[in-house]
C-alpha angles and dihedrals in degrees: 000000000000130000120229126210091268090056091249115144113229125186118252113240114270116222115226109241111213114177123211112275093026109151125209095218127108113329128212092258094053097100091052098037095121091049091050092048090051089050093049091050089054090051089048087054090052090053092049087050088056090053090050092049091053091046090051093048094242117182113281096238092052090054092048090052089056092045088055092049091049092049092050090050091053092046091050090051092049092051090051091051092047091051090051090049091052093047095046115022100029093041091049091052090049091051091051092049125204128087094321093086092058091052092049093047090050090047091051092045091053090048091052089049092054090049092052091052092061 
């Protein structure tokens, strides 16, 4: 994260990682896309609530409690998405055989490592 002149924290841009052989077809989350979007909208609402709490000078610990809840919600979403990736994309690569499975396992391993760093 970077800090602007107004001391506002803005997220650094995240580069999209697209491994070789990545197709743009149906993804593992496709069947639950509407459910995921609904969940992300709830998380977005939690984040807006945090902004409102800071704007209204709410007690620090109360804000931190909501930060924790928002963080857990995002982690839960990420785990669900990872599970769907493993069940769909990795399983599909395993069924096809060849070197594709190694690439998908490596991709999933790197995603898990990124999640653990947060």
